[in-house]
Kinemage of the C-alpha trace (Angstrom):
@kinemage 1
@onewidth
@group {chain A} dominant
@subgroup {mainchain}
@vectorlist {calphas} color= white
{ca unk a 1} P -16.229 10.863 -7.359
{ca unk a 2} L -13.310 8.705 -8.469
{ca unk a 3} L -9.994 10.505 -9.027
{ca unk a 4} L -9.721 9.392 -12.673
{ca unk a 5} L -13.269 10.574 -13.347
{ca unk a 6} L -12.426 13.983 -11.897
{ca unk a 7} L -9.226 14.082 -13.967
{ca unk a 8} L -11.185 13.292 -17.135
{ca unk a 9} L -13.711 15.983 -16.295
{ca unk a 10} L -10.929 18.554 -15.867
{ca unk a 11} L -9.238 17.292 -19.035
{ca unk a 12} L -12.511 17.847 -20.903
{ca unk a 13} L -12.577 21.471 -19.785
{ca unk a 14} L -8.960 21.934 -20.829
{ca unk a 15} L -9.302 20.147 -24.191
{ca unk a 16} L -12.308 22.316 -24.966
{ca unk a 17} L -10.234 25.373 -24.078
{ca unk a 18} L -7.318 24.152 -26.229
{ca unk a 19} L -9.541 24.187 -29.269
{ca unk a 20} L -11.489 27.369 -28.581
{ca unk a 21} L -8.399 29.406 -27.742
{ca unk a 22} L -6.167 27.811 -30.383
{ca unk a 23} L -3.386 27.035 -27.914
{ca unk a 24} L -1.147 24.025 -27.553
{ca unk a 25} L -1.166 22.002 -24.350
{ca unk a 26} L 2.018 23.403 -22.870
{ca unk a 27} L 0.955 27.024 -23.427
{ca unk a 28} L -2.454 26.396 -21.873
{ca unk a 29} L -1.088 24.474 -18.897
{ca unk a 30} L 1.511 27.188 -18.249
{ca unk a 31} L -1.272 29.777 -17.927
{ca unk a 32} L -3.142 27.894 -15.209
{ca unk a 33} L -2.779 29.239 -11.670
{ca unk a 34} L -2.908 25.703 -10.236
{ca unk a 35} L -1.638 22.616 -12.003
{ca unk a 36} L -4.372 20.028 -12.630
{ca unk a 37} L -4.244 16.398 -11.566
{ca unk a 38} L -1.308 14.608 -13.264
{ca unk a 39} L -3.686 12.319 -15.167
{ca unk a 40} L -5.612 15.336 -16.514
{ca unk a 41} L -2.300 16.825 -17.677
{ca unk a 42} L -1.358 13.528 -19.330
{ca unk a 43} L -4.686 13.413 -21.181
{ca unk a 44} L -4.436 17.012 -22.369
{ca unk a 45} L -0.868 16.559 -23.596
{ca unk a 46} L -1.736 13.221 -25.196
{ca unk a 47} L -4.785 14.609 -26.999
{ca unk a 48} L -2.731 17.561 -28.218
{ca unk a 49} L 0.164 15.365 -29.385
{ca unk a 50} L -2.054 12.824 -31.182
{ca unk a 51} L -4.879 15.098 -32.329
{ca unk a 52} L -4.233 14.611 -36.045
{ca unk a 53} L -4.251 10.822 -35.707
{ca unk a 54} L -7.350 10.829 -33.511
{ca unk a 55} L -9.194 13.240 -35.821
{ca unk a 56} L -8.264 11.173 -38.892
{ca unk a 57} L -9.763 8.090 -37.260
{ca unk a 58} L -12.864 10.027 -36.174
{ca unk a 59} L -13.309 11.297 -39.736
{ca unk a 60} L -12.947 7.801 -41.123
{ca unk a 61} L -15.431 6.237 -38.702
{ca unk a 62} L -18.096 8.906 -38.361
{ca unk a 63} L -20.958 8.431 -40.752
{ca unk a 64} L -22.040 11.608 -42.511
{ca unk a 65} L -20.561 13.764 -39.767
{ca unk a 66} L -17.627 16.046 -40.460
{ca unk a 67} L -15.642 16.704 -37.316
{ca unk a 68} L -16.235 20.437 -37.734
{ca unk a 69} L -20.018 19.863 -37.541
{ca unk a 70} L -19.833 17.999 -34.240
{ca unk a 71} L -20.522 19.994 -31.080
{ca unk a 72} L -17.209 21.191 -29.608
{ca unk a 73} L -17.791 19.321 -26.357
{ca unk a 74} L -18.427 16.097 -28.289
{ca unk a 75} L -15.161 16.584 -30.183
{ca unk a 76} L -13.280 17.043 -26.928
{ca unk a 77} L -14.898 13.966 -25.353
{ca unk a 78} L -14.211 11.871 -28.459
{ca unk a 79} L -10.590 12.992 -28.579
{ca unk a 80} L -10.115 12.080 -24.918
{ca unk a 81} L -11.742 8.679 -25.452
{ca unk a 82} L -9.741 8.134 -28.633
{ca unk a 83} L -6.523 8.991 -26.841
{ca unk a 84} L -7.276 6.607 -23.994
{ca unk a 85} L -8.290 3.804 -26.364
{ca unk a 86} L -5.242 4.240 -28.575
{ca unk a 87} L -2.493 5.086 -26.109
{ca unk a 88} L -3.633 3.529 -22.824
{ca unk a 89} L -4.054 -0.198 -23.471
{ca unk a 90} L -4.087 -0.746 -19.695
{ca unk a 91} L -7.509 0.924 -19.459
{ca unk a 92} L -10.624 -1.157 -19.943
{ca unk a 93} L -12.478 -0.354 -23.165
{ca unk a 94} L -15.785 -0.415 -21.286
{ca unk a 95} L -14.563 2.102 -18.697
{ca unk a 96} L -13.190 4.483 -21.330
{ca unk a 97} L -16.457 4.421 -23.275
{ca unk a 98} L -18.679 4.619 -20.180
{ca unk a 99} L -16.755 7.618 -18.830
{ca unk a 100} L -16.939 9.386 -22.202
{ca unk a 101} L -20.672 8.735 -22.527
{ca unk a 102} L -21.247 10.102 -19.031
{ca unk a 103} L -19.262 13.266 -19.776
{ca unk a 104} L -21.071 13.794 -23.087
{ca unk a 105} L -24.447 13.295 -21.457
{ca unk a 106} L -23.606 15.704 -18.681
{ca unk a 107} L -21.970 18.495 -20.685
{ca unk a 108} L -23.282 18.298 -24.245
{ca unk a 109} L -26.533 17.732 -26.117
{ca unk a 110} L -29.350 15.318 -25.353
{ca unk a 111} L -28.198 12.899 -28.083
{ca unk a 112} L -24.476 13.214 -27.461
{ca unk a 113} L -24.195 10.170 -25.205
{ca unk a 114} L -25.486 7.821 -27.903
{ca unk a 115} L -23.357 9.486 -30.571
{ca unk a 116} L -20.187 9.253 -28.452
{ca unk a 117} L -20.964 5.641 -27.510
{ca unk a 118} L -21.382 4.590 -31.139
{ca unk a 119} L -18.279 6.370 -32.401
{ca unk a 120} L -15.993 5.252 -29.572
{ca unk a 121} L -17.234 1.672 -29.985
{ca unk a 122} L -16.159 1.827 -33.641
{ca unk a 123} L -12.830 3.320 -32.604
{ca unk a 124} L -12.321 0.523 -30.077
{ca unk a 125} L -12.934 -2.088 -32.784
{ca unk a 126} L -10.334 -0.374 -34.957
{ca unk a 127} L -7.734 0.275 -32.247
{ca unk a 128} L -8.241 -2.838 -30.115
{ca unk a 129} L -9.172 -5.692 -32.450
């Protein structure tokens, strides 16, 4: 498995935990017995710092889906993808979306991959015209 893929996978676990436990990134990371990969830490801190902006864009672009109704894993995957699309212009749009779709398909519902693909594609059009 590629190091960035593993970092994204760990970031997904941590972003999910951020939301379910109601912690901020620094508090959560301080509680971990072993520090995650630096890229996973960067993603978690970036998602936490830009969550309002990412969620506002998700709300704007999702059709008939309130963020609160989305499965929690989907929200975490979408926030990670949104962060990478918006704040990591060095990353290929295709790679960001493909990685997010793979994570959604592996850890969420049967239809999550298609949902994540569609929403991140819209986000990419908005953030990377």
